[in-house]
C-alpha positions as CSV (number, residue, x, y, z in Angstrom):
1,M,4.7,6.5,24.4
2,S,4.2,10.4,25.4
3,N,1.1,11.8,27.0
4,D,1.0,14.1,24.2
5,Q,0.2,11.1,21.9
6,H,-2.3,9.7,24.1
7,H,-4.4,12.8,24.4
8,N,-4.1,13.6,20.7
9,P,-4.3,10.7,18.7
10,L,-4.0,12.7,15.2
11,K,-0.6,13.6,16.1
12,T,1.8,11.3,14.2
13,T,5.3,13.4,14.3
14,D,8.0,11.6,15.5
15,F,6.4,8.0,14.1
16,V,6.5,5.6,17.2
17,G,4.4,3.3,18.9
18,R,1.0,1.3,17.8
19,T,-1.4,4.4,18.7
20,S,0.3,6.3,15.6
21,L,0.3,3.0,13.5
22,T,-3.5,2.9,14.3
23,V,-3.9,6.5,13.1
24,A,-2.2,5.9,9.9
25,R,-4.3,3.1,8.8
26,R,-6.7,5.5,8.6
27,F,-5.9,6.2,5.1
28,S,-3.5,3.8,3.3
29,V,-2.1,3.0,-0.1
30,A,-2.6,-0.7,-1.2
31,P,0.3,-2.9,-1.9
32,M,0.4,-3.4,-5.7
33,M,2.8,-5.7,-7.5
34,D,5.2,-3.9,-10.0
35,W,3.8,-0.5,-8.7
36,T,4.4,0.3,-5.2
37,D,8.2,0.0,-5.1
38,R,10.6,2.2,-3.2
39,H,10.6,5.1,-5.7
40,C,6.6,4.9,-6.0
41,R,6.8,5.5,-2.3
42,V,9.2,8.3,-2.1
43,L,6.9,9.9,-4.5
44,H,4.0,9.3,-2.4
45,R,5.9,10.6,0.7
46,Q,5.9,14.1,-1.3
47,L,2.1,14.0,-1.1
48,T,1.3,12.5,2.1
49,K,3.3,12.5,5.0
50,R,0.6,10.7,7.2
51,A,-0.7,7.9,5.2
52,L,0.3,4.1,5.6
53,L,2.5,2.8,2.7
54,F,2.9,-0.6,1.7
55,T,5.8,-2.4,-0.2
56,E,4.7,-4.8,-3.0
57,M,4.2,-8.4,-1.9
58,V,7.5,-10.1,-1.6
59,T,7.5,-13.9,-0.9
60,S,9.0,-15.4,2.3
61,A,11.1,-17.7,0.5
62,A,12.6,-14.8,-1.6
63,V,13.1,-13.0,1.6
64,V,14.8,-16.1,3.1
65,H,16.8,-17.0,0.3
66,G,17.0,-14.1,-1.9
67,D,18.8,-10.6,-2.1
68,R,17.0,-9.1,1.2
69,D,18.4,-5.4,0.4
70,R,16.8,-5.5,-2.7
71,L,13.8,-7.0,-1.9
72,L,13.3,-5.0,1.6
73,G,15.6,-1.9,1.5
74,F,13.8,1.5,2.2
75,S,14.8,5.0,3.3
76,A,13.2,6.5,6.6
77,M,11.4,9.0,4.7
78,E,8.8,6.4,3.5
79,Q,7.5,5.5,7.0
80,P,4.9,4.5,8.3
81,L,5.6,1.7,5.9
82,A,4.1,-1.9,6.2
83,V,5.7,-4.8,4.5
84,Q,3.6,-7.3,2.7
85,L,4.7,-11.0,2.7
86,G,3.2,-13.9,0.6
87,G,3.8,-17.3,1.7
88,S,1.9,-20.3,3.6
89,D,4.7,-21.9,5.3
90,P,4.4,-20.5,9.2
91,A,7.9,-21.4,9.6
92,E,9.2,-19.5,6.7
93,L,6.8,-16.8,7.4
94,A,8.2,-16.3,10.6
95,A,11.9,-16.4,9.5
96,A,10.9,-13.7,6.5
97,T,8.9,-11.8,9.4
98,R,12.3,-11.5,11.6
99,I,14.3,-10.5,8.9
100,A,11.7,-7.7,7.8
101,T,11.7,-6.4,11.6
102,A,15.4,-5.9,11.7
103,Y,14.9,-3.7,8.6
104,G,12.9,-1.2,10.6
105,Y,9.3,-1.9,9.1
106,D,6.4,-0.7,10.9
107,E,4.0,-3.8,10.2
108,V,4.0,-6.8,8.9
109,N,1.3,-7.8,6.6
110,L,0.1,-11.2,5.3
111,N,-1.4,-11.4,1.8
112,V,-4.6,-13.6,1.4
113,G,-6.1,-11.7,-1.4
114,C,-3.9,-11.8,-4.4
115,P,-5.3,-14.2,-7.0
116,S,-2.4,-14.4,-9.6
117,D,-1.8,-18.0,-11.2
118,R,1.7,-17.8,-9.7
119,V,0.3,-16.9,-6.4
120,Q,-2.0,-20.1,-6.7
121,S,0.7,-22.2,-7.7
122,G,3.0,-21.3,-4.9
123,K,-0.1,-21.7,-2.4
124,F,-0.4,-18.2,-1.2
125,G,-2.7,-15.2,-1.6
126,A,-6.3,-15.6,-2.1
127,C,-6.3,-19.3,-2.4
128,L,-5.5,-19.6,1.2
129,M,-9.2,-18.0,2.1
130,A,-10.0,-21.7,1.5
131,E,-7.6,-22.7,4.5
132,P,-8.1,-20.3,7.6
133,E,-6.6,-22.5,9.6
134,L,-3.3,-22.6,8.1
135,V,-3.5,-19.1,7.8
136,A,-4.1,-18.9,11.5
137,D,-0.9,-20.9,12.2
138,C,0.8,-18.3,9.8
139,V,-0.1,-15.3,11.6
140,R,0.6,-16.8,15.0
141,A,4.4,-17.9,13.5
142,M,4.5,-14.4,12.6
143,R,3.5,-12.8,16.0
144,D,5.9,-15.0,17.5
145,A,8.6,-13.8,15.6
146,T,8.2,-10.1,16.0
147,D,6.9,-7.1,18.3
148,L,5.5,-5.6,15.6
149,P,1.7,-5.8,14.6
150,V,1.1,-8.5,12.0
151,T,-1.9,-7.8,9.9
152,V,-3.9,-9.6,6.9
153,K,-5.2,-8.4,3.7
154,C,-8.0,-10.6,2.3
155,R,-10.9,-10.8,0.0
156,I,-14.5,-11.2,1.1
157,G,-14.5,-14.9,-0.3
158,I,-13.2,-17.2,-3.0
159,D,-15.5,-18.9,-6.0
160,D,-18.2,-20.3,-4.7
161,Q,-17.7,-19.6,-1.0
162,D,-20.6,-18.4,1.2
163,I,-19.5,-14.9,2.0
164,E,-21.5,-14.6,5.0
165,Q,-20.4,-17.9,7.0
166,S,-16.8,-18.5,5.3
167,L,-16.0,-14.3,5.9
168,D,-16.9,-14.6,9.4
169,R,-15.2,-17.9,10.0
170,F,-12.1,-16.5,8.6
171,A,-11.9,-13.2,10.3
172,D,-13.0,-14.9,13.6
173,M,-9.9,-17.2,13.3
174,M,-7.7,-14.2,12.5
175,V,-8.6,-12.4,15.5
176,A,-8.1,-15.2,17.5
177,A,-4.7,-15.6,16.0
178,G,-3.7,-12.5,16.9
179,A,-4.0,-10.3,13.7
180,A,-3.8,-6.8,14.7
181,H,-6.1,-5.5,11.4
182,L,-7.9,-6.6,8.7
183,Y,-7.9,-5.1,5.4
184,V,-10.8,-6.2,3.6
185,H,-11.1,-6.0,-0.4
186,A,-14.8,-5.8,-0.9
187,R,-15.0,-8.3,-3.8
188,K,-14.6,-12.1,-4.1
189,A,-11.8,-13.5,-6.1
190,W,-12.7,-16.2,-8.6
191,L,-9.6,-18.5,-9.0
192,K,-11.4,-20.4,-11.7
193,G,-12.1,-18.7,-14.8
194,L,-10.8,-15.0,-14.4
195,S,-7.7,-13.4,-14.9
196,P,-6.0,-11.7,-12.2
197,K,-6.8,-8.2,-14.2
198,E,-10.6,-9.5,-14.3
199,N,-10.5,-10.5,-10.8
200,R,-9.8,-6.5,-9.7
201,T,-12.9,-5.5,-11.6
202,I,-15.5,-8.1,-12.6
203,P,-16.7,-9.9,-9.3
204,P,-19.2,-7.5,-7.7
205,L,-18.1,-4.9,-5.0
206,D,-20.1,-5.8,-1.9
207,Y,-19.2,-3.1,0.9
208,P,-22.3,-3.7,2.9
209,R,-20.6,-7.3,3.6
210,V,-17.7,-5.8,4.9
211,Y,-19.6,-3.3,7.2
212,R,-21.4,-6.0,8.4
213,L,-18.3,-7.7,9.6
214,K,-16.9,-4.6,10.9
215,A,-20.0,-3.9,13.0
216,R,-20.0,-7.5,14.2
217,L,-16.2,-7.8,15.4
218,A,-16.5,-4.0,16.7
219,P,-14.3,-2.6,18.3
220,Y,-11.8,-4.7,16.4
221,E,-10.0,-2.5,13.7
222,M,-10.8,-2.9,9.7
223,S,-9.8,-1.4,6.9
224,I,-11.9,-1.5,3.5
225,N,-10.4,-1.8,0.1
226,G,-11.7,-2.2,-3.6
227,G,-12.9,0.1,-6.2
228,I,-12.8,3.3,-4.1
229,E,-12.0,6.2,-6.6
230,T,-12.5,9.5,-5.0
231,L,-11.7,11.1,-1.7
232,D,-15.5,11.8,-1.2
233,A,-15.9,7.8,-1.4
234,A,-13.2,7.3,1.2
235,A,-14.6,9.8,3.7
236,A,-18.2,8.0,3.2
237,H,-16.5,4.4,4.0
238,L,-15.0,5.9,7.1
239,E,-18.7,6.3,8.6
240,H,-18.5,2.8,8.5
241,M,-14.9,1.4,8.9
242,D,-11.6,2.6,10.7
243,G,-9.8,2.7,7.8
244,V,-9.8,3.1,3.9
245,M,-7.4,1.7,1.5
246,L,-6.9,3.1,-2.1
247,G,-4.8,1.4,-4.8
248,R,-5.1,2.3,-8.6
249,A,-7.0,5.5,-7.9
250,A,-4.0,6.8,-6.0
251,Y,-1.3,5.5,-8.3
252,H,-2.9,6.8,-11.6
253,E,-4.3,10.3,-9.8
254,P,-1.2,10.8,-7.5
255,M,-2.2,14.4,-6.8
256,L,-5.3,13.2,-4.9
257,L,-2.6,12.0,-1.9
258,A,-2.0,15.8,-1.6
259,E,-5.3,16.3,0.4
260,I,-5.0,13.2,2.5
261,D,-3.0,14.8,5.3
262,S,-5.7,17.6,5.9
263,R,-8.9,15.9,5.0
264,F,-8.1,12.4,6.8
265,F,-5.7,13.4,9.6
266,G,-6.5,16.9,10.8
267,E,-3.3,18.5,9.5
268,A,-3.2,22.3,8.5
269,E,-3.5,22.5,4.7
270,R,-0.1,22.7,3.1
271,S,0.6,23.3,-0.5
272,S,1.9,20.3,-2.6
273,S,2.7,22.0,-6.0
274,L,3.6,20.2,-8.8
275,T,6.7,22.3,-9.2
276,A,8.1,21.5,-5.6
277,I,7.4,17.8,-6.2
278,M,8.9,17.6,-9.4
279,H,12.2,19.4,-8.2
280,A,12.0,17.0,-4.9
281,M,12.1,13.9,-7.1
282,A,14.8,15.3,-9.5
283,E,16.8,15.6,-6.5
284,Y,16.1,12.5,-5.4
285,A,16.7,10.8,-8.8
286,E,20.1,12.3,-8.8
287,G,21.1,10.4,-5.7
288,E,19.6,7.2,-7.2
289,L,21.4,7.6,-10.6
290,S,24.8,7.7,-9.0
291,R,23.8,4.4,-7.4
292,G,22.8,2.9,-10.6
293,T,19.1,3.2,-10.8
294,R,17.6,4.2,-14.4
295,L,15.9,7.4,-14.3
296,N,12.6,5.7,-16.1
297,N,12.3,3.2,-13.1
298,I,11.5,6.8,-11.1
299,T,9.8,8.6,-13.6
300,R,7.2,5.7,-14.6
301,H,5.5,6.4,-11.1
302,M,5.2,10.1,-12.0
303,L,3.1,10.0,-15.3
304,G,-0.1,11.0,-13.8
305,L,1.0,14.1,-11.4
306,A,-0.3,16.5,-14.3
307,N,-3.5,14.7,-15.1
308,G,-6.2,17.2,-16.4
309,R,-3.7,20.2,-17.1
310,P,-2.5,21.7,-20.3
311,G,0.6,20.1,-21.5
312,A,-0.3,16.7,-19.6
313,R,0.1,14.5,-22.5
314,V,3.7,16.1,-23.5
315,F,4.7,15.6,-19.8
316,R,3.8,11.9,-19.8
317,Q,5.6,11.5,-23.0
318,I,8.7,13.1,-21.8
319,L,8.7,11.0,-18.5
320,S,8.0,8.0,-20.3
321,V,10.1,8.3,-23.7
322,D,12.9,10.6,-23.1
323,A,13.3,9.2,-19.5
324,A,14.0,6.0,-20.8
325,R,17.0,7.0,-23.0
326,K,20.4,6.2,-22.1
327,G,22.0,8.3,-19.9
328,A,18.7,10.4,-19.1
329,G,19.0,12.7,-16.1
330,P,17.1,14.7,-13.8
331,D,16.9,17.3,-16.2
332,V,14.5,15.4,-18.1
333,M,11.9,15.8,-15.2
334,L,12.3,19.8,-15.3
335,R,11.9,19.5,-19.0
336,A,8.5,17.7,-18.4
337,L,7.6,20.3,-15.6
338,A,8.2,23.0,-18.3
339,E,5.7,21.6,-20.2
340,V,3.3,22.2,-17.7
341,E,4.3,25.1,-15.7
342,P,6.8,26.9,-18.1
343,E,7.2,30.1,-15.7
344,R,8.3,27.7,-12.8
345,A,10.2,25.1,-14.2
346,V,13.4,26.4,-13.5
347,A,15.0,26.4,-9.6
């Protein structure tokens, strides 16, 4: 690692080493099932070069036994990038970690926060908060399998757990096991009685509980997640935390990511115009279509780019309806752009 990187921790150019990863965690986009696929991440990289991005959660069993290139493949432009694994078998998670490491990820994250029925039946995700000893065994096995940082994403508790005692115990065991960072979603997960969708909104947010955990474990580094909808709110959380993680807000209002690098990473402001983004994504789509990708697999992540602008409704309609038609090509993206910026749609 260069002296320059030691003296200037905000310098993340030529992404290498843990110092730069620590900086990237200052703002991250949450792993979201069915959303943060490789096409979504390429879009987000048009908007922020510095934030840490995550894959969708992929199970350790799928990584070990499934189509690894489909599950783990990514382009270098998506980095810094963390892969999120789900599982509860230490040996299988270790094997999946070794495989993911070989693909060139920057971090391996263990999901201990997802409340879905499928996750519970497979004994991973949020239900593991009831078994911190097992999670610690998983973290140790994963750490032994890689030189990359192994991190954990969790809730503040599940069901009727006491969020003071149980969260402290869980976090202490993660630190002792060698987890490099905790991403804490500031809600309980109710595994009995609430659907996964309800679990994202109904359990009350308790940001002060996460702040207390961070203060008790300082200088151990920790990020906060859950219900954060604006960059002003993110900045307020960073007065207490090392990092902030946005999920649905970043997905549905992607243009807010265009302010991240200047606001949170000290970069000079740069223009991230809708025109430039749409042309970059059209060029990306051209390459992807030649490999058999359908256009709507890319454009489905782009629907929020023109939110609040005249023509946004037709923009969304073109990117959802027209892009799904057989043979749809990158010109569909530029037609959508023409509805919002007619004078700048043609290169």
